[in-house]
SERO-4910 file (N, C-alpha, C, O; in steps of 0.05 Angstrom, whole numbers):
BEGIN
 pado doro    nc1    nc2    nc3   cac1   cac2   cac3    cc1    cc2    cc3    oc1    oc2    oc3
  Unk    A     17    -23      0      0      0      0     18     25      0     38     26     14
  Unk    A     11     44    -16     27     68    -18     22     87      6      1     85     20
  Unk    A     41    104     11     39    122     35     14    140     33      1    145     53
  Unk    A      8    150      9    -15    168      6    -41    153     11    -60    165     22
  Unk    A    -42    128      4    -67    112      9    -70    108     39    -92    109     50
  Unk    A    -48    103     53    -49     99     82    -58    124     96    -75    124    114
  Unk    A    -47    147     87    -54    173     99    -84    179     94    -98    188    111
  Unk    A    -93    173     69   -121    177     62   -139    160     80   -159    170     90
  Unk    A   -133    135     83   -149    117    100   -148    126    129   -168    124    143
  Unk    A   -125    136    138   -123    146    165   -141    169    170   -156    170    190
  Unk    A   -141    189    152   -158    212    154   -188    205    150   -205    220    160
  Unk    A   -193    184    137   -221    175    134   -231    160    158   -254    163    166
  Unk    A   -214    143    169   -223    125    191   -222    139    218   -239    133    235
  Unk    A   -203    157    223   -200    169    250   -225    184    259   -233    180    282
  Unk    A   -238    201    243   -262    214    253   -285    194    261   -299    199    280
  Unk    A   -288    173    246   -308    153    253   -301    139    279   -319    135    296
  Unk    A   -276    133    283   -267    120    308   -271    140    331   -281    132    353
  Unk    A   -264    165    327   -267    185    348   -297    189    356   -304    190    380
  Unk    A   -314    191    336   -342    195    342   -354    171    357   -368    174    376
  Unk    A   -346    147    348   -356    123    361   -347    122    390   -363    117    408
  Unk    A   -321    128    395   -311    127    423   -324    149    440   -330    144    463
  Unk    A   -327    173    429   -339    194    444   -368    188    452   -377    193    474
  Unk    A   -383    177    433   -411    169    438   -412    146    458   -429    146    476
  Unk    A   -395    126    455   -395    103    473   -388    111    501   -401    104    520
  Unk    A   -366    126    504   -357    134    531   -376    154    543   -382    153    567
  Unk    A   -387    172    526   -407    191    536   -432    177    545   -445    186    564
  Unk    A   -439    155    533   -463    139    541   -458    125    567   -476    120    583
  Unk    A   -433    118    573   -426    103    597   -423    121    621   -434    117    642
  Unk    A   -407    143    617   -400    160    640   -415    186    640   -415    201    660
  Unk    A   -429    193    618   -444    218    617   -429    238    600   -406    236    594
  Unk    A   -444    259    592   -434    279    574   -414    297    588   -392    301    578
  Unk    A   -421    307    611   -403    326    625   -376    313    633   -355    325    628
  Unk    A   -376    289    644   -350    277    650   -334    271    625   -309    271    626
  Unk    A   -347    265    603   -333    259    578   -319    285    568   -296    284    560
  Unk    A   -333    307    569   -321    332    561   -298    340    579   -277    348    570
  Unk    A   -301    336    605   -280    341    624   -256    323    619   -233    332    621
  Unk    A   -261    299    613   -239    280    607   -223    288    582   -199    286    581
  Unk    A   -238    297    561   -224    306    537   -207    331    542   -185    333    533
  Unk    A   -218    350    558   -203    374    565   -179    367    582   -157    378    579
  Unk    A   -183    348    601   -161    340    619   -138    327    603   -115    333    609
  Unk    A   -145    310    584   -124    298    568   -109    319    551    -85    316    547
  Unk    A   -123    339    542   -109    360    527    -90    376    545    -68    382    536
  Unk    A    -98    383    569    -81    398    588    -58    380    596    -35    390    597
  Unk    A    -63    355    603    -42    337    611    -22    333    587      2    332    592
  Unk    A    -32    331    564    -15    328    540      2    352    535     26    349    528
  Unk    A     -9    376    539      7    400    536     30    401    556     52    409    550
  Unk    A     24    394    581     44    393    602     66    373    596     90    378    598
  Unk    A     58    349    588     77    328    581     94    335    556    118    330    555
  Unk    A     81    348    537     96    357    513    118    377    521    140    375    511
  Unk    A    111    395    538    131    415    547    154    401    561    178    407    556
  Unk    A    147    383    580    168    369    595    186    352    577    210    353    580
  Unk    A    174    336    560    189    319    542    205    335    521    227    327    513
  Unk    A    193    357    512    207    373    493    233    385    504    254    386    491
  Unk    A    231    395    529    255    406    542    276    384    547    300    389    544
  Unk    A    267    360    555    286    338    560    300    331    534    324    326    534
  Unk    A    285    329    512    297    323    486    316    345    477    338    339    467
  Unk    A    309    369    482    326    392    475    353    390    490    374    395    479
  Unk    A    351    384    516    375    382    533    393    359    524    417    362    523
  Unk    A    380    336    516    396    314    506    410    321    480    433    313    475
  Unk    A    396    336    463    408    344    438    431    363    443    452    361    430
  Unk    A    428    382    461    450    400    468    474    385    479    497    392    473
  Unk    A    469    365    496    491    349    507    505    333    486    530    331    486
  Unk    A    490    322    467    503    307    445    520    326    428    542    319    420
  Unk    A    510    349    422    525    368    406    550    378    421    571    382    409
  Unk    A    548    381    447    571    390    463    593    368    463    617    374    465
  Unk    A    585    343    461    604    321    461    615    316    432    632    299    429
  Unk    A    604    330    413    613    326    385    599    304    371    608    296    349
  Unk    A    578    293    382    563    271    370    539    282    354    529    304    360
  Unk    A    530    267    335    507    275    319    482    267    335    479    243    341
  Unk    A    464    285    341    440    278    356    418    267    338    396    279    335
  Unk    A    423    244    326    405    233    307    378    226    319    357    234    308
  Unk    A    378    212    342    352    205    354    337    229    363    312    231    359
  Unk    A    350    249    373    337    273    383    325    289    359    304    301    362
  Unk    A    338    288    337    328    302    313    303    288    302    286    302    290
  Unk    A    301    263    305    277    248    297    255    250    318    232    252    312
  Unk    A    263    251    344    243    252    365    229    279    366    206    281    375
  Unk    A    242    301    356    229    327    356    203    327    340    182    335    351
  Unk    A    203    318    315    178    317    300    158    297    311    134    301    310
  Unk    A    168    276    323    149    257    336    135    270    359    111    267    363
  Unk    A    150    286    375    137    302    396    117    322    386     96    325    397
  Unk    A    124    334    364    105    354    351     79    340    343     58    351    347
  Unk    A     82    317    330     58    302    322     42    293    346     17    295    346
  Unk    A     56    283    366     42    275    391     27    298    404      5    294    413
  Unk    A     40    321    405     26    344    417      2    353    401    -19    360    413
  Unk    A      4    352    375    -19    360    358    -42    340    361    -65    347    362
  Unk    A    -35    314    364    -56    294    368    -69    296    395    -93    291    398
  Unk    A    -54    304    415    -65    308    442    -84    332    443   -103    332    459
  Unk    A    -78    353    428    -95    376    428   -120    372    411   -140    387    413
  Unk    A   -120    351    394   -144    344    379   -164    330    397   -156    310    409
  Unk    A   -188    339    398   -207    326    417   -214    297    408   -219    292    384
  Unk    A   -212    279    426   -219    251    421   -200    233    436   -178    240    444
  Unk    A   -210    208    439   -195    189    455   -175    173    439   -153    166    449
  Unk    A   -181    167    414   -163    152    397   -138    168    391   -115    158    393
  Unk    A   -141    194    383   -118    211    378   -102    216    403    -78    219    402
  Unk    A   -116    217    426   -102    220    452    -84    196    457    -61    199    467
  Unk    A    -94    172    452    -78    148    456    -53    148    439    -31    141    448
  Unk    A    -56    156    414    -32    157    396    -14    179    405     11    176    404
  Unk    A    -25    202    413     -9    224    422      7    218    447     30    225    449
  Unk    A     -6    204    466      9    196    490     31    176    484     52    176    496
  Unk    A     26    158    464     47    140    456     71    154    444     93    146    448
  Unk    A     66    177    431     88    193    420    103    208    442    126    215    438
  Unk    A     90    213    465    103    228    486    117    210    507    134    220    522
  Unk    A    111    184    507    125    166    525    153    161    514    156    152    492
  Unk    A    174    166    530    201    164    520    208    137    508    222    136    487
  Unk    A    199    115    519    207     89    509    194     84    481    208     74    463
  Unk    A    169     90    478    156     86    452    166    106    432    168     99    408
  Unk    A    171    130    441    182    150    422    209    142    412    216    146    388
  Unk    A    226    130    429    252    120    421    250     97    402    265     95    383
  Unk    A    230     80    406    225     58    387    216     68    360    225     59    339
  Unk    A    199     89    359    190    101    334    215    113    320    218    109    296
  Unk    A    231    127    335    255    140    323    274    119    313    286    122    292
  Unk    A    278     97    328    296     76    320    286     63    294    302     58    276
  Unk    A    260     59    292    248     47    267    253     66    244    261     57    222
  Unk    A    248     92    248    251    111    226    280    112    217    285    112    193
  Unk    A    299    113    236    327    115    228    336     89    215    349     90    194
  Unk    A    330     66    226    341     41    216    326     32    190    340     23    171
  Unk    A    301     34    189    286     23    167    281     42    144    282     35    121
  Unk    A    278     68    151    271     87    130    296    102    120    301    104     96
  Unk    A    311    114    139    333    131    130    357    115    120    369    123    100
  Unk    A    364     94    134    387     78    125    381     64     99    399     63     81
  Unk    A    357     53     96    351     39     70    349     60     48    355     53     25
  Unk    A    339     84     53    338    104     32    366    114     25    370    122      2
  Unk    A    384    114     44    411    123     39    426    103     22    441    111      4
  Unk    A    423     77     27    437     57     12    425     53    -15    440     47    -34
  Unk    A    400     56    -18    387     54    -44    383     25    -52    392      6    -38
  Unk    A    371     21    -75    368     -6    -85    392    -14   -102    409      2   -108
  Unk    A    393    -40   -109    415    -49   -126    415    -35   -153    436    -30   -165
  Unk    A    391    -30   -164    389    -17   -190    401     12   -188    416     20   -206
  Unk    A    395     26   -167    406     53   -164    436     52   -160    450     69   -171
  Unk    A    446     32   -145    475     30   -140    489     23   -166    510     34   -172
  Unk    A    478      4   -182    491     -4   -207    491     20   -227    509     23   -243
  Unk    A    470     36   -226    467     58   -244    488     80   -238    498     93   -256
  Unk    A    494     84   -212    513    104   -205    542     95   -207    560    111   -207
  Unk    A    547     69   -208    574     58   -209    584     56   -238    606     46   -242
  Unk    A    569     65   -257    577     62   -285    603     76   -291    609     98   -282
  Unk    A    619     62   -308    645     73   -316    643     90   -341    662    104   -348
  Unk    A    621     89   -355    618    103   -381    606    130   -378    591    139   -395
  Unk    A    611    144   -356    600    170   -351    620    191   -360    643    191   -352
  Unk    A    611    209   -376    628    231   -385    616    257   -373    593    264   -379
  Unk    A    632    270   -357    622    295   -345    630    318   -362    652    318   -375
  Unk    A    614    339   -362    620    362   -378    599    383   -375    580    380   -360
  Unk    A    601    405   -390    582    426   -390    570    430   -418    583    423   -438
  Unk    A    546    440   -419    532    444   -445    525    473   -447    515    485   -428
  Unk    A    529    484   -470    522    512   -475    513    515   -504    526    505   -522
  Unk    A    491    528   -508    481    533   -536    492    560   -545    490    580   -531
  Unk    A    504    560   -568    516    584   -579    497    599   -597    501    623   -603
  Unk    A    475    587   -607    457    599   -627    437    618   -614    421    631   -628
  Unk    A    436    621   -588    416    639   -575    428    664   -567    415    681   -556
***
């Protein structure tokens, strides 16, 4: 499945999941407690986002001070941003995904997956791309039209 199809299905399915969960939980605990719970998760998420963002920033600064590349921290920053946005979105399903992005252990696993599976494989390329760039019959030069 292509990335755009997955994103399209995600944006199509999430509102239905959110409405179902809000109606179900609202039917069990009531309307007012459901609204309070949604607001509480947004406030808690904003507080956790601030705390985890500062911790990630400090780790990145420490890595740079030691002369190391802060690869994980550079990937964790956007994960934190997505998690914060999902927590500010009203609903329980997006809150669950947002909290997963803010928990350091799961965020580290997400970052590790992105670095190892996506970035390293994109950097090495496929065999076709490697064979294409290793060609010995490449002539480098410049082109200029004189008739214009």
